[in-house]
C-alpha atoms as one frame of an Amber mdcrd trajectory, in Angstrom:
protein
-291.165 -37.736  99.916-289.853 -40.371 102.319-288.191 -43.547 101.241-290.322
 -46.361  99.972-289.922 -49.709 101.569-292.468 -51.868  99.607-290.596 -51.908
  96.321-287.317 -53.763  95.522-286.032 -50.606  93.808-287.582 -47.157  93.773
-284.933 -44.517  92.970-284.271 -41.579  90.593-282.458 -42.861  87.551-280.358
 -39.828  86.802-279.954 -36.085  86.548-279.648 -34.407  83.101-276.966 -31.837
  83.577-277.729 -30.175  80.202-281.222 -29.105  81.261-280.719 -29.310  85.050
-283.924 -31.392  85.314-283.907 -34.346  87.664-286.118 -37.091  86.289-287.615
 -39.202  89.045-288.945 -42.375  87.528-290.279 -45.036  89.936-289.304 -48.303
  88.375-290.177 -51.569  90.181-287.891 -54.460  89.345-285.573 -56.957  90.953
-282.574 -55.627  92.833-280.197 -57.559  90.556-281.693 -55.977  87.469-281.753
 -52.540  88.990-278.027 -52.769  89.776-277.320 -53.989  86.284-279.118 -51.135
  84.680-277.215 -48.628  86.751-273.901 -50.406  85.832-274.920 -50.333  82.095
-275.514 -46.564  82.263-272.218 -45.999  84.088-270.333 -48.150  81.523-271.676
 -46.085  78.727-270.796 -42.873  80.649-267.171 -44.042  81.060-266.513 -45.550
  77.588-268.835 -43.285  75.596-269.727 -46.021  73.213-269.846 -49.838  73.666
-271.165 -52.655  71.468-273.781 -55.115  72.813-271.068 -57.748  72.876-268.778
 -55.593  75.046-271.634 -54.727  77.414-272.637 -58.359  77.736-269.023 -59.309
  78.624-268.722 -56.575  81.182-272.042 -57.289  82.859-271.654 -61.058  82.524
-275.054 -61.492  80.838-276.176 -62.535  77.375-276.478 -60.128  74.395-280.276
 -60.612  74.474-280.381 -59.442  78.059-278.350 -56.341  77.208-280.795 -55.476
  74.428-283.705 -55.824  76.676-281.984 -53.631  79.312-281.286 -50.953  76.621
-284.902 -50.953  75.730-285.947 -50.637  79.418-283.583 -47.616  79.935-284.958
 -45.969  76.812-288.493 -46.500  77.966-287.560 -45.014  81.353-286.311 -41.834
  79.695-282.539 -42.441  79.648-281.190 -41.002  76.413-279.451 -44.070  75.089
-279.264 -44.560  71.343-277.682 -46.979  68.860-275.041 -46.073  66.252-274.879
 -48.321  63.182-271.784 -49.474  61.368-268.603 -51.299  61.928-267.505 -49.094
  64.828-271.018 -48.477  66.174-272.597 -49.453  69.452-274.721 -47.933  72.151
-274.133 -44.403  73.546-275.644 -41.760  75.743-276.527 -38.273  74.566-273.653
 -35.870  75.441-274.053 -34.177  78.816-276.076 -36.927  80.365-274.603 -38.249
  83.601-275.636 -40.048  86.809-275.502 -38.254  90.139-273.793 -39.491  93.330
-273.925 -36.610  95.686-271.877 -35.797  98.790-268.399 -36.660  97.438-265.742
 -34.183  96.508-262.921 -35.055  94.119-260.378 -36.287  96.650-263.055 -38.359
  98.516-264.130 -40.138  95.329-260.521 -40.705  94.308-259.659 -42.115  97.815
-262.498 -44.605  97.419-261.263 -45.707  94.076-257.802 -46.254  95.457-259.094
 -48.190  98.391-261.210 -50.260  96.084-258.316 -51.224  93.920-257.657 -54.185
  96.188-260.089 -56.287  94.179-261.668 -59.452  95.544-261.193 -58.668  99.202
-263.217 -61.208 101.323-264.904 -62.480  98.133-266.734 -59.345  97.237-265.068
 -58.762  93.924-268.208 -58.448  91.766-269.895 -55.989  94.271-266.679 -54.036
  94.388-266.544 -53.732  90.635-270.063 -52.426  90.551-269.428 -49.973  93.356
-266.280 -48.674  91.724-268.158 -47.921  88.515-270.394 -45.574  90.501-267.599
 -43.918  92.346-265.546 -43.359  89.205-268.547 -41.807  87.516-268.948 -39.471
  90.448-265.497 -38.001  90.124-266.052 -34.213  89.761-264.777 -32.473  86.702
-266.578 -34.856  84.296-263.327 -36.835  83.890-263.671 -40.463  84.976-260.344
 -41.264  83.236-258.563 -39.573  86.214-258.778 -42.787  88.214-257.092 -44.757
  85.424-253.790 -42.934  86.264-253.432 -44.632  89.580-252.601 -48.280  90.009
-252.529 -50.188  93.377-250.835 -53.636  93.692-250.384 -54.604  90.002-250.288
 -58.275  89.139-246.630 -58.009  88.183-243.630 -55.879  89.307-240.638 -54.620
  87.492-238.928 -58.035  88.014-241.825 -59.909  86.527-242.677 -61.578  89.774
-246.453 -62.218  90.284-247.765 -61.874  93.846-248.767 -65.094  95.524-252.490
 -64.952  96.081-254.363 -67.635  98.022-257.006 -69.731  96.380-260.210 -69.886
  98.471-263.406 -71.314  96.926-266.144 -68.681  96.577-268.668 -70.848  98.509
-266.241 -71.332 101.416-265.448 -67.627 101.643-269.111 -66.605 101.367-270.093
 -69.013 104.231-267.322 -67.759 106.489-268.108 -64.088 105.706-271.792 -64.690
 106.394-271.047 -66.254 109.815-268.723 -63.489 110.767-271.208 -60.751 109.815
-274.287 -62.442 111.260-272.632 -63.554 114.428-273.257 -67.326 114.184-270.991
 -70.300 115.055-268.976 -71.717 112.207-268.003 -75.238 111.426-264.889 -75.582
 109.282-262.932 -78.490 107.843-259.328 -77.193 107.798-255.746 -78.433 107.906
-252.854 -77.226 110.114-249.228 -77.475 109.205-248.073 -81.147 109.396-251.578
 -82.362 110.461-254.417 -84.035 108.601-257.634 -81.898 107.899-260.334 -82.161
 110.557-263.573 -80.465 111.610-263.569 -77.639 114.119-266.443 -75.599 115.453
-265.463 -71.956 116.196-266.807 -68.547 117.228-265.840 -66.200 114.419-264.523
 -62.795 115.446-263.513 -61.204 112.162-261.649 -61.485 108.867-258.267 -59.892
 108.154-256.309 -59.687 104.830-252.602 -59.163 105.076-249.984 -59.707 102.290
-252.549 -61.202  99.949-253.527 -63.796 102.570-256.913 -63.811 104.350-257.280
 -65.011 107.917-260.192 -65.842 110.121-259.882 -64.667 113.736-261.891 -66.802
 115.984-262.128 -68.502 119.360-262.490 -72.231 120.069-263.605 -73.314 123.510
-262.723 -69.802 124.753-259.126 -69.825 123.366-257.945 -67.530 120.581-257.434
 -69.224 117.201-256.334 -67.879 113.778-257.024 -69.773 110.523-255.623 -69.104
 107.076-258.577 -69.341 104.674-256.506 -71.052 102.011-256.290 -74.102 104.391
-260.046 -74.317 104.933-261.611 -76.979 102.667-265.208 -76.583 103.729-267.173
 -74.222 105.859-270.726 -74.318 107.241-272.503 -71.572 109.164-274.497 -72.937
 112.102-277.799 -71.682 113.504-276.306 -71.327 117.025-275.237 -67.693 117.909
-271.465 -67.196 118.336-270.066 -66.548 121.798-268.247 -63.279 121.229-268.197
 -59.621 122.412-270.675 -57.272 120.842-267.860 -54.992 119.770-264.233 -55.799
 118.722-261.138 -53.725 117.871-260.088 -55.928 114.992-256.839 -54.004 114.412
-255.794 -54.350 118.028-256.695 -58.097 117.995-254.636 -58.636 114.824-251.562
 -56.889 116.313-251.856 -58.837 119.539-252.012 -62.207 117.687-249.213 -61.204
 115.337-246.999 -60.384 118.335-247.843 -63.755 119.889-246.985 -65.506 116.579
-243.620 -63.739 116.315-242.524 -64.574 119.807-243.614 -68.237 119.920-242.730
 -71.609 118.319-239.263 -72.768 117.228-238.052 -69.407 116.228-234.444 -68.681
 115.185-232.420 -65.453 115.816-229.754 -64.635 113.291-227.006 -62.050 113.404
-226.178 -60.924 109.856-224.377 -58.408 107.675-226.524 -56.875 104.925-226.262
 -54.635 101.903-228.422 -51.596 102.722-230.071 -51.830  99.260-231.695 -55.156
 100.292-232.960 -53.887 103.720-236.634 -53.623 102.700-236.564 -57.164 101.241
-235.228 -58.551 104.556-237.823 -56.573 106.545-240.554 -58.105 104.388-239.234
 -61.579 104.990-238.155 -61.786 108.683-240.610 -62.028 111.509-238.910 -59.130
 113.227-235.647 -57.137 113.333-234.426 -56.688 116.917-231.288 -54.573 116.449
-229.821 -52.584 113.568-226.602 -50.617 113.202-224.352 -49.413 110.461-220.834
 -51.007 110.128-217.779 -48.972 109.202-217.879 -50.387 105.672-221.444 -49.052
 105.174-223.161 -52.435 105.522-225.900 -53.056 108.088-225.462 -55.272 111.106
-228.772 -56.731 112.025-230.310 -59.116 114.494-233.382 -60.728 112.858-235.906
 -63.367 113.984-237.238 -66.055 111.640-240.022 -68.566 112.167-237.686 -71.684
 112.164-234.400 -72.993 110.824-235.834 -73.631 107.305-237.232 -70.108 107.145
-233.916 -68.588 108.134-231.925 -70.551 105.577-234.375 -69.762 102.780-234.423
 -66.025 103.584-230.602 -65.701 103.646-230.200 -67.778 100.451-232.591 -65.412
  98.586-230.278 -62.488  99.414-227.275 -64.283  97.900-224.046 -62.311  98.342
-225.890 -59.229  99.617-226.152 -60.935 103.040-223.901 -62.878 105.300-225.087
 -64.889 108.246-222.620 -64.284 111.184-224.333 -66.473 113.766-225.460 -69.183
 114.439-222.823 -71.482 113.045-225.142 -74.139 111.892-226.785 -71.656 109.517
-223.382 -70.601 108.042-222.593 -74.303 107.574-226.004 -74.941 105.890-225.543
 -72.039 103.498-222.017 -73.112 102.725-223.112 -76.688 101.912-225.850 -75.413
  99.640-223.500 -73.054  97.762-220.931 -75.826  97.418-223.502 -78.177  95.998
-224.575 -75.578  93.351-220.989 -74.770  92.451-220.237 -78.443  91.866-223.296
 -78.726  89.650-222.003 -75.984  87.470-218.324 -76.711  87.655-218.260 -78.295
  84.209-218.401 -75.276  81.872-219.367 -77.438  78.898-222.942 -77.694  80.212
-222.782 -81.572  80.609-224.178 -82.624  83.926-221.868 -84.628  86.188-222.942
 -88.176  87.063-225.681 -88.154  89.750
């Protein structure tokens, strides 16, 4: 039987792996409710038993809605039942599971890992729903396998939380819609050291790098890159965007990154570095031009920073693990900063010296 196009939702609900019987039940309902019913089944599959309160919290609906959905699933033949008592809740009969065909174990696991970057491009809720389906499809009837892998936790071993940009959902949704539909976009954004203003651009694509999301676009034919955290308001226009039908977004991002690293008031620093802090420097500097190992085991590097302030900040973070060799003004700036800090703490009693 070919796919139906007249109904919002017309799909098999599940396969009973105890009997091997696939129950095809044509249920017509809103797409949102259909997705919620599938998510409800997958939650019960993963957690075995959940209360109505827990299901309502997971699905972001009311308890009354959960009870109606449970009744709808039961009517459709899904073997969901209620357990009474203090530790009761709703559960599925053992052996019942949904079916997502075409994925082997490694393929499903790879999708779970890729999906761990939650919230990319404002699609967090959709990603959560999709991940429930993928986790449930892990062969071996062991959804808990995915729980043993963690990508980009909120805190590291030094208790530092990653810096994540704040972009209003409405702004991100409008930009994403313009990018995907190919329409011009009007944004109210600010640039460094400038007041916010309106700009009309032709959107090319969205890129997320180091927890920051960027809009690649053109304005009056010239390449432009906007950090979404600096966009206050966005409005998709009816006019089609002037852009190529196809784009190599990875190549475009590399090209713009190279231009960014080689332009502006950049500063080149020659420094001596403790090898244990090499990765930290690589993650901070725009580029490392040369690298060699000194006789004492330390690294001699030539690194490029965005400007003088960036260079001073980066070297100060490395403390005694790094020494700026050139330029002299940077050595002087770091010396003055260290002297000021030392003077502040010179009095061992803890009393602050007069300001």
